[in-house]
N, C-alpha and C positions, 0 to 999 in steps of 0.2 A: 683419835686425838688431833686437834687442829693446832698447828704451829702458828699459822698466819691467816687472818681473815681480812678481806677488803670490806669495810663497812662505811656507812654514811651516818652523819648526825641525824637526830630527830629534828623536826621543825622547831620544837621548843629549845633544844640545845643550840641550834643555829641562830635563833633569835636572841638567846642569852649571850651568845658569842658577839653578836652585833652590838648589843647594849654595852658589854664590857669594852669593846673596841671604841665605841663612841665616847664612853666615859674617859678612857685612857687618852684618846686624842684631845678631848676637851681639857683634860688636866695639863696637857702639853701645849695648850694654846691654839689648837686647831679645831674649830667647830665644824661638824658635819651633821647632816640630817640623819634621822633613823633610816630612811630609804637608802641613802648613800652607804651607810654602814652595812645594810643588808646586801647591797651590791658588792661591797668589798669582801664580805664573808663568802658570798657565792664564788667570787674570783679565787679566793684562797682554796676552795674545794675543787677548783678546775672547771667551773661553769661560767657561761658568759653573762648571766644575770640572775637575780633572785628568783624570778618566775621559773627559770629552767631548773635551778637547784630544788625549788619547792616541788616541782613536778617529779623530779628524779627521786626525791625522798618519798613521795607518795607512791611511786611505782616500786620502790625497793623493799617491798614486803618480805622478800626472801633474801637470804645472804648466801652467796655462792660458797661452795666448799673451799677449804684451805688445804695446805700441805698435809699429807698423811691421811686425809679423810677417805673413807670408803664410800664409793658412789655406785649408783646404777643408772642406766640410761640406754639410749639407742645411738648407734653410729652407722650412718648410711642405711638405716632401716633394720640393723641387727642389734639385738639386745646384748648388753654387756654389763659386767661388774668390774670395777677397777679401783685403783688407789691413785689419788692425786699426787703427782711427783713434781709438779711445777705450777706456780701461780704468780702471775705478774699483772699488775694493774695496767690497763690499756687506757683508752679514753674513758671519761667519766661514766660510771655505771657498767663498764665492760671489763672483763678479766680474761687474760690469756691463760688457759689451763692446759696442762699436759697430764695424760693418764697412762698408767701401766695396767693393761688389761689382764684380768685373772686368766682368761683363755683367749688365744688369738682369734680374731674375727676374719672370715674369708669374705673379701669384698668383691670377688670376681663374680660376674653374672654368667660365666660359662662353666659348664661341667667338666670341660677338658683340661682345665688347669686351676690352680689356686693362687690367690694373692692374699696372704695372711698379714694382718696388722696386729702387733702386740702393744705398740705404743702409738697413741694418737694425741693430737693437740688441736685446739681451736680457741677462738675468741668468743666467749659467751656473754650474753647480755643479762640483765637483771632477771629475766624469765628463765634462765638456764638453758638457752638455745643459741645456736649460731645464727648469724644473719645469712650465711651461705646455705643454699638449698639444693637438693637434687632437682633434676628436670621435672619430677612429679610433685615438687613443692615441699618435700620432707627436709627438715633441717639436717645438715651434716651430723651435728651432735645435739642431742637433747637429753638433759638430765632429769631424773625423777626426783623432783624436789618437793 
């Protein structure tokens, strides 16, 4: 069950929002172009311009999990199952997620000792992966979405 999801409007919804904004401003005596209305809608969603918002909407085919969701993925190359225990919007299109792992993961590369992780966190992009990678190019966290 998801308590909270970070989502984005569709292109159609964003354009409708721009039309309503333009009409509302026009009724108050402030005339703006449709292009300006699109730019203002983009700013309301945290993007620098309409083209950036449009691209983000196009890339956002997947919705990251929300609080309480069960997920599977990989952490530092190790498979895991977990419950999302924290979700916070970061920059546009990115979400900071915290996970409670079903079983601790040993992240040590040495057989002589263990470094177990039961809780992990990372900022994941629209593709369900962290920007940070290990030295061999593997994302720190990647979800099976």
